[in-house]
C-alpha positions as CSV (number, residue, x, y, z in Angstrom):
1,M,163.1,84.1,176.4
2,T,159.8,85.9,176.6
3,D,158.1,83.1,174.7
4,A,159.7,80.5,176.9
5,R,158.5,82.2,180.1
6,A,155.0,82.5,178.6
7,N,154.9,78.8,177.7
8,H,156.1,77.9,181.2
9,R,153.4,80.0,182.8
10,R,150.7,78.4,180.6
11,T,152.1,74.9,181.5
12,L,151.7,75.7,185.2
13,S,148.4,77.5,185.1
14,L,145.3,75.9,186.3
15,T,142.9,74.7,183.6
16,G,139.4,73.7,184.4
17,E,138.4,70.0,184.5
18,R,135.0,68.4,184.3
19,F,134.8,66.2,187.4
20,F,131.0,66.4,187.7
21,A,128.2,66.9,185.2
22,Q,126.6,69.1,187.9
23,P,129.4,70.4,190.2
24,W,126.9,72.4,192.4
25,W,125.1,69.1,193.1
26,G,128.5,67.5,194.2
27,L,129.3,70.5,196.4
28,W,126.0,70.5,198.3
29,V,125.9,66.8,198.7
30,G,129.4,66.8,200.1
31,V,128.6,69.7,202.5
32,A,125.5,67.9,203.6
33,M,127.4,64.7,204.3
34,I,130.0,66.6,206.3
35,G,127.3,68.4,208.2
36,A,125.6,65.1,209.0
37,V,128.7,63.6,210.6
38,L,129.2,66.8,212.7
39,I,125.6,66.6,213.9
40,V,125.9,63.0,214.8
41,A,129.1,63.8,216.6
42,V,127.2,66.1,219.0
43,V,124.4,63.6,219.8
44,I,126.0,60.2,219.6
45,P,126.3,58.5,223.0
46,S,129.6,57.2,224.3
47,H,128.1,53.7,224.7
48,P,127.4,51.6,221.6
49,L,124.1,51.8,219.8
50,S,122.0,48.7,219.6
51,V,123.0,48.1,216.0
52,D,126.7,48.6,217.0
53,S,126.4,45.8,219.6
54,H,124.6,43.4,217.3
55,W,127.1,44.0,214.5
56,S,130.1,43.6,216.9
57,N,128.7,40.3,218.1
58,W,128.2,39.1,214.6
59,M,131.8,40.0,213.7
60,R,133.1,38.1,216.7
61,E,131.0,35.0,215.7
62,S,132.3,35.1,212.2
63,E,136.0,35.2,213.1
64,S,138.3,33.0,211.1
65,G,142.0,32.9,210.2
66,F,141.3,33.9,206.5
67,L,139.1,36.8,207.4
68,H,141.6,38.0,210.0
69,H,144.3,38.2,207.4
70,V,142.1,40.0,204.9
71,A,141.2,42.5,207.6
72,L,144.9,43.0,208.3
73,V,145.6,43.7,204.7
74,F,143.0,46.5,204.7
75,N,144.5,47.8,208.0
76,A,147.9,48.0,206.3
77,L,146.5,49.8,203.3
78,G,144.9,52.4,205.5
79,H,147.9,53.7,207.4
80,G,151.6,54.0,207.5
81,L,153.6,52.9,204.4
82,G,150.6,51.4,202.6
83,R,148.7,54.7,202.8
84,I,151.8,56.8,201.8
85,L,152.5,54.7,198.8
86,S,148.9,54.7,197.5
87,L,148.6,58.4,197.9
88,A,152.0,59.0,196.3
89,A,151.1,56.8,193.3
90,I,148.0,58.8,192.6
91,G,149.8,62.1,193.1
92,V,152.6,61.1,190.8
93,V,150.1,60.1,188.0
94,L,148.4,63.5,188.3
95,L,151.7,65.3,188.4
96,V,153.2,63.6,185.4
97,T,150.1,64.2,183.4
98,R,150.1,67.9,184.5
99,R,146.6,67.8,185.8
100,W,147.2,70.6,188.3
101,L,143.6,71.2,189.4
102,A,143.0,67.5,190.0
103,L,146.3,67.3,191.9
104,I,145.5,70.3,194.1
105,A,141.9,69.0,194.8
106,F,143.3,65.5,195.6
107,G,146.0,67.0,197.9
108,V,143.5,69.2,199.7
109,S,141.0,66.4,200.2
110,E,143.6,64.0,201.5
111,T,144.9,66.6,203.9
112,V,141.6,67.9,205.2
113,T,140.2,64.4,205.8
114,P,142.6,63.3,208.5
115,L,142.6,66.7,210.1
116,A,138.8,66.6,210.3
117,V,138.9,63.1,211.7
118,N,141.3,63.9,214.4
119,A,139.4,67.1,215.4
120,I,136.2,65.2,215.7
121,K,137.9,62.5,217.7
122,L,139.1,65.0,220.2
123,I,135.6,66.5,220.6
124,V,133.7,63.2,220.8
125,D,136.2,61.0,222.7
126,R,134.1,57.8,222.2
127,P,135.6,54.6,223.7
128,R,136.5,51.8,221.3
129,P,135.0,48.3,221.4
130,P,136.3,46.2,224.3
131,H,137.4,43.2,222.3
132,E,139.8,44.8,219.9
133,L,142.1,42.5,217.9
134,L,144.6,45.3,217.4
135,H,145.9,47.9,219.8
136,V,145.0,51.3,218.6
137,A,145.0,54.8,220.2
138,A,142.7,57.8,220.1
139,S,138.9,57.7,220.3
140,S,136.6,55.6,218.2
141,Y,134.3,58.2,216.3
142,P,134.8,58.5,213.4
143,S,137.0,55.9,211.7
144,G,140.1,57.4,210.1
145,H,140.7,54.4,207.9
146,V,137.3,54.4,206.4
147,A,137.4,58.2,206.0
148,Y,140.6,57.8,204.0
149,A,139.0,55.0,201.9
150,G,136.0,57.2,201.2
151,A,138.0,60.3,200.2
152,T,140.4,58.3,198.1
153,A,137.8,56.2,196.3
154,V,135.8,59.3,195.4
155,A,139.0,61.0,194.2
156,L,139.8,58.1,191.9
157,V,136.4,58.1,190.4
158,V,136.0,61.8,189.7
159,A,139.6,62.3,188.6
160,F,140.0,59.3,186.3
161,T,136.6,58.7,184.9
162,R,134.2,60.9,182.9
163,P,130.8,61.9,184.1
164,G,128.0,59.8,182.6
165,G,126.3,56.5,182.7
166,R,129.4,54.4,182.5
167,R,130.7,56.0,185.7
168,V,128.0,54.1,187.7
169,L,130.1,51.0,187.6
170,W,133.1,52.8,189.0
171,W,130.9,54.3,191.8
172,L,129.8,50.8,192.6
173,I,133.3,49.6,192.8
174,A,134.3,52.6,195.0
175,A,131.3,51.9,197.3
176,L,132.4,48.3,197.7
177,A,136.0,49.3,198.5
178,V,134.8,51.7,201.2
179,A,132.4,49.1,202.6
180,A,135.2,46.5,202.7
181,M,137.4,48.9,204.7
182,A,134.4,49.6,207.0
183,W,133.9,45.9,207.5
184,S,137.6,45.4,208.3
185,R,137.6,48.0,211.0
186,T,134.5,46.4,212.7
187,Y,135.9,42.9,212.2
188,L,139.1,43.8,214.0
189,Q,136.9,45.3,216.7
190,V,138.6,48.7,216.7
191,H,135.5,50.6,215.7
192,W,131.8,50.4,216.2
193,L,129.7,50.1,213.0
194,S,128.4,53.7,213.5
195,D,132.0,54.9,213.7
196,A,132.9,53.2,210.4
197,V,129.8,54.6,208.6
198,A,130.5,58.1,209.9
199,G,134.1,57.9,208.7
200,G,133.0,56.8,205.2
201,V,130.4,59.6,205.0
202,L,133.0,62.2,206.1
203,G,135.7,61.1,203.7
204,V,133.2,60.9,200.7
205,G,131.7,64.3,201.7
206,I,135.1,66.1,201.9
207,A,136.2,64.7,198.5
208,L,133.0,65.5,196.8
209,A,133.0,69.1,198.1
210,T,136.7,69.6,197.3
211,F,136.6,68.4,193.7
212,A,133.2,70.1,193.1
213,A,134.5,73.4,194.5
214,G,137.6,73.1,192.3
215,Q,135.5,72.7,189.2
216,I,133.2,75.6,190.1
217,L,136.1,78.0,190.9
218,T,138.1,77.0,187.8
219,P,135.7,76.8,184.9
220,L,136.6,75.1,181.6
221,R,138.4,77.4,179.2
222,R,136.7,77.8,175.8
223,P,138.9,77.4,172.8
224,P,139.6,80.7,171.0
225,S,137.3,81.4,168.1
226,S,138.7,81.2,164.6
227,G,136.8,84.2,163.3
């Protein structure tokens, strides 16, 4: 009985994982990104920036049936059932493989991100673009969809790939996914470009800081010496 309990405790105990080659770098970059979004939240005007207006006009000029459907797919992936299923799938994989630290970091990141987005929205209360193609509530800054995409993309890279040169390709794919989500929000005219960029930076920053902190606080266990 004692051996069984000991084995059970070892199974449930947190073991360190190597998410980053240099976790302190990931932590400080993440904190800096979060801080940048907060600083911009204080100074950003309620009216669109010049780049916001130009980008919004370009999106309106590029409207087509195909692009509209693509944007709606990203919209579905970023909230409601689509979001729940994607998060659940990642969580189940981490749970089945008993990667408790990665699971906790993932859960914290995906919980803190929407909380941070909603808190900033309440503070900033920025109006959305006037020609929205979807009816959405709440203020415009920052984009919750893009924040979710940023946090999830980073989580997938750091949790399921190893640090090193080969990870560059996965970082590129993650960046393209976040950019695609940002494009979809501006194409649907539910966010200004600066809202989408801020959302991506916020989500990426939170995920980087969360996973890096988990690695720092739970160092890798060295195998016992044979001698």
